[in-house]
C-alpha positions in Angstrom: 0.0 0.0 0.0 1.4 3.4 -0.9 1.7 5.9 1.9 -0.8 8.7 2.0 0.8 12.0 1.2 -0.1 14.9 3.4 -1.3 18.0 1.6 1.2 20.5 0.1 1.7 23.9 1.5 -1.0 26.2 0.2 -0.2 29.1 -2.1 0.6 32.1 0.0 2.0 30.2 3.0 5.6 31.0 1.8 7.1 34.5 1.8 4.7 36.2 4.2 6.2 39.5 5.2 3.5 41.1 7.3 4.3 40.6 11.0 0.5 40.3 11.7 0.1 37.7 9.0 3.1 35.7 10.4 1.5 35.9 13.9 -1.7 34.4 12.5 0.1 31.5 11.0 1.8 30.8 14.3 -1.5 31.0 16.2 -3.2 28.6 13.8 -0.5 25.9 14.0 -1.7 22.6 15.4 -0.3 19.4 16.8 -1.9 16.1 16.0 -1.3 13.1 18.3 -1.8 9.3 17.7 -1.3 6.6 20.3 -0.6 2.9 20.4 -0.8 1.6 16.8 0.5 -1.8 17.7 1.1 -3.1 14.1 -2.0 -1.6 12.6 -0.5 -0.2 9.4 -4.0 0.1 8.0 -5.1 2.5 10.8 -1.9 4.5 10.4 -2.7 5.1 6.8 -6.3 6.0 7.5 -5.2 8.4 10.2 -2.7 10.1 7.9 -5.5 10.5 5.3 -7.9 11.9 7.9 -5.2 14.4 9.1 -4.5 15.4 5.5 -8.2 16.3 5.1 -8.2 18.4 8.2 -4.7 20.0 8.5 -3.2 23.2 7.2 0.6 23.0 7.4 2.8 24.0 9.1 1.6 21.5 11.7 3.1 18.8 13.9 2.3 15.1 14.1 3.3 13.3 17.3 3.1 9.5 17.5 3.1 8.4 21.1 4.9 5.0 20.8 3.9 1.3 20.8 4.2 0.9 17.0 5.0 -2.8 17.3 3.5 -6.1 18.6 0.0 -7.6 18.7 -1.2 -6.3 15.3 -0.1 -7.8 12.0 2.1 -5.2 10.4 4.7 -3.9 12.8 7.4 -3.7 10.2 5.3 -1.7 7.8 4.4 0.8 10.6 8.1 1.3 11.5 9.1 1.7 7.9 6.4 4.2 7.2 7.4 6.3 10.2 11.1 6.0 9.4 10.3 7.5 6.0 8.9 10.6 7.5 6.2 12.9 6.1 6.7 14.0 2.5 5.5 17.6 2.5 7.2 20.7 3.6 5.9 22.5 6.7 5.3 19.2 8.7 7.2 17.9 11.7 6.9 14.3 12.5 7.9 13.4 16.1 7.9 9.7 17.0 8.2 8.9 20.7 9.3 5.6 22.3 6.9 3.2 23.9 7.4 0.3 26.2 6.9 -2.2 23.4 9.8 -0.6 21.4 11.9 -0.9 24.5 11.1 -4.5 25.0 11.8 -5.2 21.3 15.1 -3.4 21.4 16.3 -5.0 24.6 15.4 -8.5 23.3 17.0 -8.0 19.9 20.2 -6.5 21.4 20.6 -9.2 23.9 20.0 -7.1 27.0 17.6 -9.7 28.2 18.6 -13.4 28.1 15.8 -14.7 25.9 12.7 -13.8 23.9 10.1 -14.8 26.5 9.4 -11.2 27.7 8.9 -10.0 24.1 6.9 -13.0 23.0 4.5 -12.8 25.9 3.9 -9.2 25.0 2.9 -9.8 21.4 6.4 -10.0 19.8 5.5 -13.1 17.8 3.4 -11.1 15.4 6.2 -8.6 15.0 8.6 -11.3 14.0 6.1 -12.7 11.5 5.8 -9.2 10.0 9.6 -9.4 9.4 9.3 -12.7 7.6 9.2 -15.5 10.1 6.5 -18.2 9.8 4.1 -19.0 12.6 5.5 -21.8 14.7 9.1 -21.0 13.9 11.6 -20.6 16.7 12.0 -16.9 17.4 14.9 -15.4 15.4 15.6 -11.8 16.3 18.2 -11.5 13.5 15.3 -10.9 11.0 15.0 -7.4 12.4 17.2 -5.0 10.4 19.9 -3.2 12.3 18.7 0.2 11.0 15.3 -0.4 12.6 16.9 -1.1 15.9 19.0 2.0 15.6 15.9 4.1 14.8 14.2 2.7 17.9 17.2 3.4 20.1 17.2 7.0 19.1 13.5 7.7 19.7 12.9 10.4 22.3 10.8 9.9 25.4 8.9 13.1 25.3 7.9 16.1 23.2 7.4 19.4 25.0 5.8 22.5 23.7 4.5 25.7 25.3 1.4 24.2 26.8 1.7 20.4 26.7 4.0 17.4 27.2 3.5 14.4 25.0 4.8 11.0 26.3 3.9 7.4 25.9 2.7 6.5 29.3 3.0 9.3 31.9 5.1 11.5 34.1 5.9 11.8 37.8 4.4 15.2 38.8 6.9 15.5 41.7 10.0 15.3 39.5 11.3 17.9 37.0 11.3 16.8 33.4 15.1 16.3 33.6 14.7 14.0 36.5 12.0 11.7 35.1 12.7 7.9 35.3 12.8 6.7 31.7 11.0 3.5 32.6 8.3 5.5 34.4 7.8 7.6 31.2 7.0 4.5 29.1 5.3 2.2 31.8 3.4 4.5 34.2 -0.3 3.7 34.6 -2.4 6.6 35.9 -5.2 6.0 38.3 -8.4 6.6 36.3 -9.4 9.4 38.7 -6.1 11.2 38.5 -6.4 14.6 36.8 -2.9 16.0 37.2 -0.7 17.2 34.5 2.9 18.4 35.0 3.3 21.9 36.3 1.3 24.2 34.1 1.4 21.8 31.2 -1.3 19.3 30.0 0.0 15.7 29.6 -0.9 13.8 26.4 -0.3 10.1 26.5 -1.4 6.6 25.6 -0.4 3.2 27.0 -3.4 2.6 29.2 -6.1 1.2 26.9 -9.7 2.2 27.2 -12.2 0.8 24.6 -14.5 3.8 25.2 -11.7 6.4 25.2 -10.2 8.8 24.7 -10.1 9.8 28.3 -10.3 13.6 28.5 -9.4 15.1 31.8 -8.7 18.7 32.7 -4.9 18.3 32.9 -4.3 15.1 30.9 -5.5 13.3 27.8 -5.3 9.5 27.2 -5.6 8.7 23.5 -5.2 4.9 23.8 -8.5 3.3 22.6 -7.3 -0.3 22.2 -7.1 0.4 18.5 -5.1 -2.7 17.4 -8.0 -4.9 18.7 -11.1 -2.7 18.2 -10.1 -1.1 14.9 -11.0 2.3 16.3 -8.1 4.9 16.4 -8.5 8.5 17.5 -6.4 11.5 16.7 -6.1 14.3 19.2 -6.0 17.8 17.6 -4.3 20.5 19.8 -4.0 24.2 19.1 -0.4 25.1 19.8 -1.3 28.5 21.2 -4.2 27.3 23.4 -3.6 25.6 26.8 -5.4 22.4 27.8 -6.8 19.4 26.1 -7.7 18.8 22.4 -9.8 21.2 20.4 -11.2 18.2 18.5 -11.0 14.4 18.3 -10.8 12.9 14.9 -11.7 9.2 14.6 -10.9 6.4 12.1 -12.6 3.0 12.1 -11.0 -0.1 10.6 -11.7 -3.8 10.9 -11.5 -5.2 14.4 -8.9 -7.9 15.1 -9.9 -11.4 14.1 
């Protein structure tokens, strides 16, 4: 399947000289966020098409981690994200999730065997790299450049009003002092409404079939999409504090 191209910059977006016009462009910039794709390449392509219909570059797309495992097309998801977005004016920021960390540790031999990965859905990832169902796990099928890409993924994206992470943040620690494992593994209590300082926290990791979970100071975008086929996209105005201005939704086939 060919990747969906995001829309080109509109005529007039380049070469603006009026300070007021430039201010308008900055105010209108948006950040789109997608959580927990888990091998659902079909949902990624649908989401990119939905964003293309809605967006007016320059904008930012943040993917919140967990690109691999459970769903059928982890390799395709990684390769699509590694390829970036085609059009000028877009920023693509891919964050690391706990499943990328499990995959990386297993493939690099940090852990002694594949059990941890396989019990967390790694078998479908290996099949997407060419292994057959029932084969003994062979991590050498994963290309080195994919592991290097995973290793370099950042843990968070910070803008004026929000912090985007895979799982969560310790509100009692500065951003520089966060435990990396906490950032990709934290589970918030469902009643917890805290952000981090003055910033709203946008995350995934904790699946809610009836999500997204929209709280005053945090937004959870994980809707169990790999299983339900329902993926949501949070749309945030970069100049407005708080949660999403809008939630876009895509619906694919549920897992068999």
